[in-house]
C-alpha positions in Angstrom: -5.6 8.2 -5.8 -3.4 8.6 -2.7 -6.5 9.5 -0.7 -8.4 6.4 -1.8 -5.4 4.2 -1.1 -4.7 5.5 2.4 -8.3 5.2 3.4 -8.5 1.7 2.1 -5.3 0.8 4.1 -6.4 2.5 7.3 -9.9 0.8 7.3 -8.4 -2.5 6.3 -5.9 -2.5 9.1 -8.6 -2.1 11.7 -11.2 -4.5 10.2 -8.9 -7.4 9.7 -7.9 -7.4 13.4 -11.5 -8.4 14.3 -11.6 -12.1 14.9 -14.9 -13.0 13.2 -14.2 -10.9 10.1 -13.0 -12.4 6.8 -9.2 -12.1 6.4 -7.3 -11.1 3.3 -4.9 -12.9 1.0 -2.0 -10.5 0.9 1.2 -12.4 1.4 -0.1 -15.9 0.9 -3.0 -17.4 -1.0 -5.2 -19.2 1.5 -8.2 -20.9 0.1 -10.2 -20.9 3.4 -10.2 -17.1 3.3 -11.8 -17.2 -0.2 -14.3 -19.7 1.2 -15.2 -17.2 3.9 -15.4 -14.4 1.4 -17.8 -16.4 -0.8 -19.9 -17.2 2.2 -20.4 -13.6 3.2 -21.0 -12.5 -0.5 -23.7 -15.1 -0.9 -25.2 -14.6 2.5 -24.6 -10.9 3.3 -25.4 -9.4 6.7 -24.9 -6.1 8.4 -21.1 -6.6 8.6 -20.6 -7.1 4.9 -18.8 -3.7 4.5 -16.4 -4.7 7.2 -15.8 -8.0 5.6 -15.1 -6.3 2.2 -12.7 -3.7 3.8 -10.9 -6.4 5.6 -10.4 -8.6 2.5 -9.8 -6.0 -0.2 -8.5 -2.9 1.7 -4.9 -4.0 1.5 -4.9 -3.3 -2.2 -4.3 0.3 -1.4 -0.7 -0.7 -1.1 -0.2 -1.5 -4.9 -1.9 1.9 -5.6 0.8 3.6 -3.6 3.5 1.5 -5.4 2.0 2.5 -8.8 2.1 6.2 -7.8 5.7 5.8 -6.5 6.9 4.4 -9.8 5.0 7.1 -11.7 6.4 9.8 -9.4 10.0 8.7 -9.7 9.9 9.0 -13.5 8.3 12.4 -13.4 10.8 13.6 -10.8 14.1 12.2 -12.0 13.6 11.5 -15.7 11.5 14.4 -16.9 12.3 17.4 -14.7 16.1 17.1 -14.3 18.9 16.6 -16.8 21.4 15.9 -14.0 22.3 12.3 -13.2 21.9 11.4 -9.5 24.6 9.1 -8.1 23.2 5.9 -6.7 24.6 6.5 -3.2 23.2 10.0 -3.0 19.9 8.8 -4.4 19.5 6.0 -1.8 20.6 8.3 1.1 18.1 11.0 0.1 15.2 8.6 -0.1 16.1 6.7 3.0 16.2 9.9 5.0 12.9 11.0 3.4 11.2 7.7 4.7 13.0 7.9 8.0 11.3 11.3 8.8 8.0 9.5 8.7 9.0 6.2 10.2 10.8 7.6 13.3 7.9 9.8 14.4 5.3 7.1 14.0 7.5 4.3 15.4 8.4 6.2 18.6 4.8 7.2 19.3 3.6 3.7 18.6 6.2 2.1 21.0 5.1 4.5 23.7 1.5 3.6 23.3 2.3 -0.1 22.9 4.2 -0.2 26.2 1.2 1.1 28.3 -1.6 -0.8 26.6 -2.6 -4.5 26.9 -1.0 -6.9 24.4 2.5 -5.3 24.6 4.8 -6.6 21.8 8.2 -8.0 22.8 10.6 -5.8 20.8 14.2 -7.0 20.3 17.1 -4.6 19.7 18.2 -6.2 16.5 14.7 -6.1 15.0 14.3 -2.5 16.1 17.6 -1.7 14.3 16.5 -3.6 11.3 13.2 -1.7 11.2 14.9 1.7 11.5 17.5 0.7 8.8 14.6 -0.7 6.7 16.0 -4.1 6.0 13.7 -6.0 8.3 11.7 -7.4 5.3 14.5 -9.7 4.3 14.8 -11.4 7.7 13.1 -14.8 8.4 9.4 -14.7 9.4 8.9 -11.0 8.7 5.2 -11.2 9.7 6.3 -12.2 13.3 9.0 -9.5 13.8 7.6 -6.4 12.1 5.4 -4.5 14.5 3.3 -2.6 13.8 2.9 -4.8 10.7 2.2 -2.0 8.2 5.7 -0.7 8.7 7.0 -3.4 6.4 6.2 -0.9 3.6 9.2 1.2 4.4 11.6 -1.7 3.8 9.7 -2.5 0.6 10.1 1.1 -0.7 13.8 1.1 0.0 14.2 -2.0 -2.1 12.2 -0.5 -4.9 14.2 2.7 -4.8 17.4 0.8 -5.1 16.0 -1.3 -8.0 14.8 1.8 -9.8 18.1 3.6 -9.5 20.3 0.7 -10.4 18.2 -1.0 -13.1 15.5 1.3 -14.4 16.7 4.9 -14.2 16.7 6.3 -17.8 16.9 2.9 -19.3 14.5 1.2 -21.7 11.1 0.2 -20.4 11.9 -3.3 -21.6 14.1 -3.6 -18.5 11.0 -2.9 -16.4 8.9 -5.4 -18.3 11.6 -8.1 -18.0 11.9 -7.7 -14.3 8.1 -7.7 -13.8 8.0 -11.0 -15.7 10.9 -12.5 -13.7 9.2 -11.5 -10.4 5.9 -13.0 -11.6 7.6 -16.2 -12.6 9.2 -16.5 -9.2 5.8 -16.5 -7.6 4.0 -18.6 -10.2 5.7 -21.9 -9.0 5.5 -21.2 -5.3 3.1 -23.1 -2.9 0.2 -20.7 -2.6 0.2 -21.0 1.2 3.9 -21.5 1.6 6.5 -19.6 3.5 8.6 -18.9 0.3 5.7 -16.9 -1.2 5.2 -15.1 2.1 8.9 -14.0 2.0 8.8 -13.0 -1.6 5.7 -10.8 -1.2 7.1 -9.0 1.8 9.8 -7.8 -0.5 10.2 -6.1 -3.8 9.4 -9.2 -5.8 5.8 -9.1 -4.6 5.5 -5.3 -5.4 7.3 -5.2 -8.7 4.1 -5.4 -10.8 2.3 -2.2 -9.7 5.6 -0.4 -9.3 6.8 -1.3 -12.8 3.4 -0.4 -14.2 3.7 3.1 -12.7 7.1 3.5 -14.4 5.8 2.3 -17.8 2.7 4.5 -17.6 4.7 7.6 -16.7 6.9 7.0 -19.8 4.0 6.6 -22.2 4.1 10.3 -23.4 7.8 10.0 -24.3 6.9 7.0 -26.5 4.8 9.2 -28.7 1.4 8.3 -27.3 -0.7 11.5 -26.7 -2.1 10.6 -23.4 -1.7 8.3 -20.4 -4.5 6.7 -18.4 -4.1 9.2 -15.6 -3.2 12.2 -17.7 -5.4 15.1 -18.9 -7.2 13.1 -21.6 -10.9 13.1 -20.9 -13.1 10.2 -22.0 -16.9 10.0 -21.7 -18.1 9.3 -18.2 -19.8 6.1 -19.3 -16.4 4.7 -20.3 -14.9 5.4 -16.9 -18.0 3.8 -15.3 -17.7 0.7 -17.4 -14.0 0.5 -16.6 -14.8 0.8 -12.9 -17.5 -1.9 -13.0 -15.5 -4.2 -15.1 -12.4 -3.8 -13.0 -14.3 -4.4 -9.8 -16.0 -7.6 -11.2 -12.6 -8.9 -12.4 -11.0 -8.3 -9.0 -13.7 -10.3 -7.3 -13.5 -13.2 -9.8 -9.7 -13.2 -10.0 -9.3 -13.6 -6.3 -10.6 -17.2 -6.5 -7.7 -18.5 -8.6 -4.1 -18.4 -7.5 -2.6 -17.5 -10.9 -5.1 -14.7 -11.6 -4.8 -13.4 -8.0 -1.2 -12.4 -8.8 -2.5 -9.9 -11.4 -5.2 -8.3 -9.4 -3.1 -5.1 -8.7 -3.4 -4.2 -12.4 -7.2 -4.0 -12.2 -7.2 -2.4 -8.8 -5.2 0.5 -10.3 -7.5 0.7 -13.4 -10.5 0.8 -11.1 -8.9 3.5 -8.9 -8.2 5.7 -11.9 -11.7 5.3 -13.1 -13.1 6.1 -9.7 -11.1 9.3 -9.5 -12.4 10.4 -12.9 -16.0 9.8 -11.9 -15.8 11.7 -8.6 -17.7 15.0 -8.4 -15.5 18.0 -7.6 -16.6 18.3 -4.0 -15.9 14.7 -3.3 -12.6 14.8 -5.2 -11.4 17.7 -2.9 -12.0 15.6 0.2 -9.9 12.7 -1.2 -7.2 15.1 -2.3 -7.0 16.4 1.3 -6.7 12.9 2.6 -3.9 12.3 0.0 -2.1 15.4 1.4 -1.9 13.8 4.8 -1.5 10.2 3.6 2.1 9.9 4.8 1.2 11.0 8.4 -1.9 8.9 8.3 0.1 5.9 7.2 2.4 6.0 10.3 -0.3 7.2 12.7 -3.1 4.8 12.2 -1.5 1.8 14.0 -1.4 4.0 17.1 -5.2 4.7 17.0 -5.8 1.0 16.2 -4.0 -0.1 19.3 -6.1 2.2 21.4 -9.5 1.5 19.9 -9.5 -2.1 18.6 -10.8 -3.3 22.0 -14.0 -1.4 21.4 -14.7 -3.6 18.4 -13.8 -6.7 20.5 -15.9 -5.9 23.5 -18.7 -3.5 22.4 -19.7 -2.9 18.8 -17.7 -3.1 15.6 -19.1 0.0 14.0 -18.7 2.0 17.2 -15.1 1.1 17.4 -14.6 1.8 13.7 -16.1 5.3 13.9 -14.0 6.2 17.0 -10.9 4.8 15.2 -11.4 6.9 12.1 -12.1 10.1 13.9 -9.0 9.7 16.2 -6.8 8.6 13.2 -7.7 11.8 11.2 -7.0 14.0 14.2 -3.8 12.1 15.2 -2.6 12.2 11.5 -2.9 16.0 11.4 -0.9 16.2 14.7 1.8 13.8 13.4 2.0 15.8 10.2 2.9 18.9 12.2 5.7 17.0 13.8 7.0 15.5 10.6 7.0 18.9 8.9 9.2 20.3 11.6 11.9 17.8 10.9 14.4 19.1 8.4 14.0 17.7 4.9 16.9 15.9 3.4 18.6 17.4 0.4 19.5 15.5 -2.7 
């Protein structure tokens, strides 16, 4: 699932930078983006895959949030009987994220300074990015660069929420906060700045994160299997789940209220896709998952270098070069990250 998620994010973050390609509804719900999507679906052309990656690729993020919630339960609630003090927990997870962020950010700044379209960094925003509180500042979409690094601030917020509110407490706490975060978005203007701010922070990511926590706890509630456990269903059931989830994702994106719940069906579809993969294909995605952290911080660097190919030459030429360089660069970045001492809990 990590492999699927990171490839979706990497491809999305290249495709949506191309001017004539359909843009996504990630932080706000913009009806004209849906109008453009409907147009390319009803009148497809050679660029349809690029349109779809641009519009839907960002849903790799809720898959990561789901896996993060799932992993926290497995790591801290099932494998250890020791309670972890909140300060120590937050420090450990901050340093774990900083190992990735600092390598990618430094390399990106160096590339950004010597390529066209240089971003104007301000010291206070750089500090906020490194301390991972930049998400809460006004107009985050204008001060976070590269934009994908907003994820680090989001994860720190979710780590804090998990340790203070969810750790070894009833799953009803999770359900309650998911409902509260949903209600906070329900009454927002779909294209308003308030919704934009909420979705840059943990309120927008609580649904998939909370779902991961709940699913991870299912065995402890007496249920014999979880959707991503070892229980095997007939392949046709997974195929039906994938097709149904895919259809619902497309249909739900045309209504604001249903759009808020799309991450649930993205996760269901991703689980079904993994279950349907042949072993040889699964191994490839598992490998991509193993370098997903490095790929996450490295792909903005490759994008800055090769996006001009799509602007000036050919979209698919630029996309191919970008993917090849991103994979190679991610492997190199992983070597650097692995040499940085790991924090201890």
